[in-house]
C-alpha positions in Angstrom: 0.0 0.0 0.0 2.8 2.4 0.8 4.4 1.6 -2.5 1.1 2.4 -4.3 0.9 5.7 -2.4 4.4 6.7 -3.4 3.7 5.9 -7.1 0.5 8.0 -7.0 2.3 10.9 -5.4 5.0 10.8 -8.1 2.3 10.6 -10.7 0.6 13.7 -9.3 3.9 15.5 -9.1 4.7 14.6 -12.8 1.2 15.9 -13.8 1.7 19.2 -11.9 5.2 19.7 -13.5 3.6 18.9 -16.9 0.9 21.5 -16.3 3.5 24.2 -15.2 5.6 23.5 -18.3 2.5 23.7 -20.5 1.4 27.0 -18.9 4.9 28.5 -19.3 4.8 27.5 -23.0 1.4 29.1 -23.5 2.6 32.3 -21.8 5.8 32.3 -24.0 3.6 31.9 -27.1 1.4 34.7 -26.0 4.3 37.0 -25.4 5.6 36.2 -28.9 2.2 36.8 -30.4 1.7 40.0 -28.5 4.4 41.8 -30.5 2.7 40.7 -33.7 -0.7 41.7 -32.4 0.7 45.1 -31.4 2.0 45.6 -34.9 -1.3 44.5 -36.4 -3.2 46.9 -34.1 -0.9 49.8 -34.9 -1.3 49.0 -38.7 -5.1 49.0 -38.3 -5.1 52.2 -36.3 -2.9 53.9 -38.9 -5.3 52.7 -41.7 -8.3 54.0 -39.8 -6.7 57.3 -39.3 -5.8 57.6 -43.0 -9.4 56.7 -43.9 -10.7 59.3 -41.5 -8.4 61.9 -43.0 -9.6 60.9 -46.5 -13.2 61.3 -45.4 -12.6 64.8 -44.1 -10.8 65.8 -47.3 -13.7 64.5 -49.4 -16.1 66.3 -47.2 -14.2 69.6 -47.6 -14.1 69.0 -51.4 -17.8 68.6 -51.5 -18.3 71.8 -49.4 -16.0 73.7 -51.8 -17.8 72.4 -54.9 -21.2 73.3 -53.3 -19.9 76.8 -52.8 -18.7 77.0 -56.4 -22.1 75.7 -57.6 -23.9 78.4 -55.5 -21.6 81.1 -57.0 -22.2 79.8 -60.6 -25.9 79.7 -60.0 -26.1 83.3 -58.8 -23.8 84.4 -61.7 -26.1 82.6 -64.1 -29.1 84.4 -62.7 -27.4 87.7 -63.1 -26.2 87.1 -66.7 -29.5 86.0 -68.3 -29.2 88.7 -70.9 -25.8 87.5 -72.4 -26.7 84.1 -73.9 -23.1 82.9 -74.7 -21.9 83.7 -71.2 -25.0 82.0 -69.7 -24.5 78.9 -71.8 -20.8 78.7 -70.8 -21.8 79.0 -67.1 -24.6 76.4 -67.5 -22.1 73.9 -68.9 -19.7 74.6 -66.1 -22.5 74.4 -63.6 -23.5 70.9 -65.0 -19.8 69.8 -64.8 -19.6 70.9 -61.2 -22.9 69.0 -60.4 -21.4 65.9 -61.9 -18.2 66.4 -60.0 -20.1 66.9 -56.8 -22.1 63.7 -57.3 -18.9 61.8 -58.0 -17.3 63.1 -54.9 -20.4 62.4 -52.8 -20.4 58.8 -54.1 -16.7 58.5 -53.1 -17.5 60.0 -49.8 -20.2 57.5 -49.0 -18.0 54.6 -50.1 -15.1 55.8 -48.0 -17.4 56.3 -45.0 -18.9 52.8 -45.3 -15.4 51.4 -45.6 -14.2 53.3 -42.5 -17.1 52.3 -40.3 -16.9 48.6 -41.4 -13.1 48.5 -40.6 -13.8 50.4 -37.3 -16.4 48.0 -36.2 -14.2 45.0 -37.1 -11.3 46.6 -35.2 -13.5 47.3 -32.1 -15.0 43.7 -32.1 -11.5 42.1 -32.5 -10.1 44.4 -29.7 -12.9 43.2 -27.4 -12.3 39.6 -28.3 -8.6 40.0 -27.7 -9.2 41.6 -24.3 -11.6 38.8 -23.3 -8.9 36.2 -24.3 -6.3 38.0 -22.3 -8.6 38.1 -19.3 -9.3 34.4 -19.6 -5.6 33.5 -19.9 -4.8 35.9 -17.0 -2.5 38.3 -18.9 -4.7 41.4 -18.7 
């Protein structure tokens, strides 16, 4: 009976050592992956900032084009007597409207892309925090 007890104690000690080694290996893997995760997070944050800057630039372009359209429209009203000048302004007005519509479409696409990437980033960040909490790193 004493021999069986000693074998069981040794077996439990071996299992405990195996668990400690396994946990150390998992922590080591997590530390290696944390550098990669940090680089990925920084890359995503940079992309999000670039997309946000692009959205603001498109928004400012649309505002400028709208101001130009308003100016052209008021100039067209004031030059109804001169037909050639009015025709020239009307064609320029139509080109500005097309340009504004194109920029508005680009703006909507950029905005959708930004928000999709932002929500993916936020959801992955939450998942990563949950995993860190479960492992005990956080």
